[in-house]
N, C-alpha and C positions, 0 to 999 in steps of 0.2 A: 396152793402156790408155795413153792419152795423158796424161802427167803435167801438162801445161799446163792441162788441163781439170779436174783434181782440185782441190777446195777443201776445206780443213780449217778448223775454227773453234777458235781459241785461247781458252782459259779462263784468265783471270788468277787465280792462286792467292794470291800475295802481291805486294808491290811489285816483287820481283826474280825471280819464278817464274811460269811459264805451263805449261799442260798441254793436251793434246788427247786425247780418247777418242772414237774414231769406229768404231762397230761395223759400219759398211758394209764396212770394210776389215779388220776384226778386228785393231785395233791400239790402242796407247796410247803416249804419250810425254810427257816433261816437259822443261823447259829452265830453267836458271839464267841470268839475264841480268845480266852484269857490265858494268863501265864500258867495257872495251875488247873484250870477246868474249862469246860465248854458248856455254855447255856444254849440249849436248842429251843426254838419256838416252832412248834409243829401244829398247824391248824387242822389238817385233814388226813394225815397219813394213816393207812392201815398198819397193823403191827409188823407185817413182813417188810413193808417198804421202810418203816421207821428203823428196823434193824439194819437194813442196807445203808440208810442215811448215817446211822451211828458208826458203822464200819468205815465209811468214807471219811467221816470227821476225825476218827482216831488215827 
């Protein structure tokens, strides 16, 4: 699986939080967006999907 071709859709939950739930890859994750950093909570992502999630957050 080529992680550069994987696309995930972020869903804005609040001003400082985002989430993704993509059942194609059987995963879900959330993120808290702070001023200088992002904290991601990733329960089930495989590495290739996690890389796509990180790209979207950045």
